[in-house]
Residue, then its C-alpha position, 0 to 999 in steps of 0.5 A: m118377541h119381547r114384552g112390548k116390541g112392536m107394539k104401538f101405546v096410544g092414550d086415552s082416546r077421550v083426551p084430545a091430542p095437543e095439536m086438537r086442541t083449541p085455545k080458550l079465548p073469549k069470544d070477540y064482541s063482534e058476536y054480539p050484534g047490537k050489545t056493543e057500543a064505541f068507546w068514543p063518544n057513545f060509552l065516555l057520554k055515558e060516564w061523563m053524564v053520570g059524572a056531572v049529575f053527581l057533581v050537580g048534585y054534590l055542588s047544590l048540596t055544598v050550597a044549601h048546607p055550607a061547611p061551618l066556619e069559624r073564627i081565625a085560629d089563635p095558637t095562643d087561645t089554651g081554653y079552645i077544645p078542639l074536635p077532629d073529623w069524625y074518623f078521628l072521633f074514636l082515637y079522640q075519645l080514648l085519649k080522655y080516659s085516665f089510662a091513656s091520658g096524662p102521663y099515659t098519653v104515649i099508650g093511649a096515642m101511640i102503643m094502642p093504636g099501633l097494636a091495633f093497626g099493627g094487628l090488622l096489617l099482620a092478619p093474613f100472615l097470622d090467619n093464613g089457613p085456608e078456612r073462610r067461614p066466620r063461624k070456622r075462624p073464632l079468633a080473627t072474627g072475634f078480634m075484628l068484632l071487637a075492633l068495631a063495636a070498640t071503634v063504634f062506641l067510642t065514636w058515639q061517646s065522643v059525639a054524645t059527651h061533646d059539649w057543643a054548645a060551648a063549642e058552637r061559643q068558642g068558634k063563633i066569628v066575631a067582627k073586628v072591633e079597633i080596641d082603645k088601650t088607653s081608654a079609661g074602661y081598658k085600663i079598668a078591665s085590665a086592672n081587675t084582670c077582665i083580659t086574663c080570661h077574654g084576652d087582651s082583645f076582649q075576643g075570648g079564650a081559656g073559656a070565657p066568650t068574648l065580650i064583642g057584641t054581647g047585647l048585653s046592657a051596661k046594666e047587666v054588665a055590671t050585675i055580671a062583673k059583681q055576682g058572677k055568672g054561672g061556674k066559669m065567672p065567679a062571683g067577686v072578681f071586680k075589685g074596683t069602686d062603684a064609679e069604675l063599675k060604671t065606666l067598665s060597665e059602658y064600655i064593654s056594653g059599648l064594644g061592637k056596636k055600631 
């Protein structure tokens, strides 16, 4: 008899035959009595109630702390200092440094962010090893911690170095006042270059505040016009006579008064 002839080979009895195997299907929810609920209306009602709570809370927050509003944007105001949203503050701060601003703006605005975000997009392809423990992936972990630390530091620096008082002044909403440009006071202000910094309608600009509704008396306005104020308003700007100064100070102090 040839080897193997008349012999029948069977599989391991511990491995069930294919026809004996049962498919691994998830259990039906009916096997969990008391732990199921109807999608409509029970489940959706709970979802809607939770959503309503969050919506009411959000609306209450907006009423209690309304969004700050500023004056109407003026594209001709070159002295306006913009401030982006918080998630762009780190890029905003980056553009303040000498190596990323001025003639190197392209480096700070495009090249450096492009390399950072490009590396983040290529991370799955550059670091495709099976190891997932951070201490076993020094390069990936180090670069990620460096990027996180740089983002946090630049954001903090942007907030800490921003002139919030100046931002509040430049964005202050002032009452709209009809400026009589034929009056003697306006002509004197124009002749002494007041409108160059403060705007042709005294709305403010180029880093100078608005002259509408300042609350200053005519005497105080005259003192500032002659002696200046701070570093932005130098002394000796006004070159007119005392009579012209009196007319100008009375005109400016009356702007915005009802």
